[in-house]
C-alpha positions as CSV (number, residue, x, y, z in Angstrom):
1,M,-0.1,0.1,0.0
2,S,1.1,3.3,-0.8
3,T,2.0,6.2,1.5
4,R,-0.2,8.4,0.2
5,K,-3.2,5.6,0.7
6,K,-1.8,5.2,4.2
7,M,-2.3,9.3,4.8
8,I,-5.8,9.1,3.1
9,I,-6.7,6.3,5.4
10,V,-5.3,7.6,8.4
11,C,-7.1,11.5,7.7
12,V,-10.4,9.6,7.2
13,I,-10.1,7.7,10.7
14,I,-9.2,10.7,12.5
15,I,-11.9,12.6,10.9
16,V,-14.8,9.8,11.8
17,I,-13.1,9.7,15.3
18,V,-13.6,13.8,15.5
19,V,-17.1,13.7,14.0
20,A,-18.1,10.9,16.7
21,T,-16.7,12.6,19.4
22,G,-18.7,15.8,18.7
23,M,-22.0,13.7,18.3
24,I,-21.4,12.0,21.7
25,F,-20.9,15.1,23.7
26,R,-23.6,16.9,21.9
27,S,-25.9,14.2,22.8
28,K,-25.2,14.3,26.3
29,K,-25.7,17.6,26.4
30,D,-29.1,17.4,24.8
31,N,-30.1,15.2,27.4
32,E,-28.9,17.4,30.3
33,K,-31.3,19.5,31.9
34,P,-31.1,23.1,31.6
35,D,-29.1,25.2,34.5
36,V,-32.2,27.2,35.7
37,K,-32.2,29.4,38.7
38,I,-35.9,29.2,40.5
39,P,-36.6,31.6,43.3
40,I,-39.0,30.0,45.7
41,L,-41.2,32.5,47.9
42,L,-42.4,31.1,51.2
43,Y,-45.4,32.7,53.2
44,H,-45.7,31.5,56.7
45,N,-49.1,32.8,57.6
46,F,-52.0,34.5,55.8
47,V,-54.7,36.9,58.0
48,T,-57.4,38.8,56.8
49,T,-56.7,41.4,59.7
50,V,-53.5,42.3,60.7
51,P,-53.4,42.3,64.5
52,E,-52.2,45.2,66.3
53,S,-48.8,43.7,67.5
54,D,-46.5,41.1,66.5
55,P,-43.5,39.8,68.1
56,D,-41.9,39.2,64.7
57,N,-42.6,42.9,63.4
58,F,-44.8,41.8,61.0
59,N,-42.3,39.9,59.0
60,Y,-44.0,36.8,58.6
61,I,-48.0,38.1,58.0
62,N,-49.5,38.5,55.1
63,T,-52.6,39.4,53.9
64,P,-54.6,38.2,50.6
65,Q,-54.3,42.0,49.3
66,S,-50.2,42.1,50.0
67,F,-50.0,38.8,48.5
68,E,-51.6,40.0,45.6
69,E,-49.5,43.4,45.5
70,N,-46.2,40.6,45.5
71,V,-47.5,38.3,42.7
72,K,-48.1,41.7,40.4
73,T,-44.9,43.0,41.4
74,L,-43.0,39.6,40.1
75,I,-45.1,39.5,36.9
76,E,-44.5,42.9,36.1
77,N,-40.5,42.5,36.5
78,G,-40.5,39.4,34.2
79,Y,-41.0,36.5,36.5
80,T,-43.4,33.7,35.5
81,I,-45.4,31.8,38.0
82,I,-45.2,27.9,37.9
83,S,-46.8,25.0,39.8
84,M,-45.0,22.4,41.9
85,K,-45.9,20.0,38.5
86,E,-44.3,22.3,36.2
87,L,-41.1,22.5,38.3
88,A,-41.1,18.8,38.2
89,L,-40.6,18.7,34.7
90,I,-37.9,21.3,34.3
């Protein structure tokens, strides 16, 4: 076999290896879940009437009205609200 044929065979083998390696790494990335950061809000308590005093300085009390304001603010700032079921799919 001539040197030229050997060089062509070696080049073809190298190209096949490079292409196959690229396909393997690409398919692994396609199967990975995206790196998504999801803020989770936690409300400790909802009340219809705010008490006159609170030992936690009203940090953990929320009314339905203030919750609605929180949600509107989040939506206005580009956040999307999702359910726990939707979160499991991400």
